[in-house]
C-alpha positions, 0 to 999 in steps of 0.5 A: 133692079127692075127685074127683081121687082117684076119678080116680086110683083108676080109673087104678089099677084100669084099669092093669096097675100103679101106675107105668102109672097114675101116668104117666097123671096124671102123678105119681110112682109113690111119690106115687101109692101114697101117694095110693091108701093114703090113700084106703084109710085114708079108706074104711076098706078094702083096695082093692088087694092084692099076690100072692106075686109082688108083683103088685098086684090089685084087691080086691072092695072095689075092684070095688064102688068102681070102679062108684061112681067111674065113676058119679061121673065120669058124674055130674060130666060131666052137671053139667059139660055142664049148666053149659056148657048154662047158659053157652051158652043165650044165646050167639051162638056154636055150637061144632061138631065136624065129621067130616072130609069133611063141611064139603065135602059140605055146601058150605063156602059154605053156612056163610057163607050161614048167617052172613049170614042169622043175623047174631046166631049164629056157627058155629065148625066144627072138622074132626076125625076122626069117632071124636073128635067124640063124646068131645069133644061129650060132654066139653062141648068142642063144643056139637054134632057133625056126625058119623057113625052109629053114635054113643056111646049117651050122645049124642042124634042126628037123622039128616040124610043117608044113602048107600051106601058105594061101592067104586072098582074098575078097569073092566077087572078080574074083579071089575067084569066079574062084576057085570054082573047085580048092579050092587053089592057085598057082603062076599064080593065084596071080601074077596079084595082089598086095600082103600084107605080111611081108617084106624082114626081113622074110623068107615068103617073100624070099620063095615067091620071089624065087617061081617067080624067079625059074619060070622066072616070074615077081615078083608081087608088094608086100606091106611089113607089118608084122602086120596081122590085118593090112594085113587083113584090106588091103584085106578087103578094096579091095586093093589086097590079103594078106598072112596068115597061117591057125592058123591065119585065124582060129581065130574068129576075121577073120573067122567069116568075111564072106566077106574075105576068106583064100585059101590055096597057094599050091606052098609054105609050112610054116615049123617050126623047131628047129635049132642049130649049126652043131658043137655041139650035144644037151644037155640033157635039150635041148632034153627034150625041143624039145620033149615038143615042139614036143608034142605042135606041135602035138596037134596043128596038130590035131586041123588044 
């Protein structure tokens, strides 16, 4: 089908060679090359040419066709999302991609409460790294995402909750003692230290790295770990500082330890939002579900 050939062309355009592109299909390099030649024949133009070293490069025709192909992919995604919306307009199940840690933040029991109060609607949660939530909702594999800002521009969002990132610091450290007046941390404060925090699958990592890049500052050494208890022990053992959030730092297991202090990090906010494709509007059950989440988050805000 033409859609398949368009996808394969995009692989060819974005890959260093046809063998690498063929592996993404997957397909044999010979079969992939034949498919590209057939596409060129049907279009009546040359999409790729080889230089003196035998290395293939896209032609100007390919540059133009690439824009068309990407637009075709986007339009197909819009169409599939619309089909999915129609299928789910009267559905009793809402499929939710939920960023790791948010079900615990909201309270697992609250999900059960929602089922009990809305016995005609089932909410199916799947907990995932927040960087995956956007793409899976765009592809229509989930109806909604409860995720973190900033999200993909193709998604519509409604904010639910916001709080400052925090850093765990040993109370007897020079960093903690230097903050007796300000009571908060900035980029310059944390730059010299090793930081334990969730890694590249999580938005907090990319948001922090972006802060250093925007200021043309070298990125500090980051130890990647999504296990909050491990991060806490990392700090407690004196190996560096560690990422946390207000609702985690407030847990008795952490807050009663007088050797560690959680200090607000002023440069970044942890922003929880509901997200869905711009190609559709929320159904009535989804609107009610947002209202329910919003009421939970307002209650949490009063606690912290």
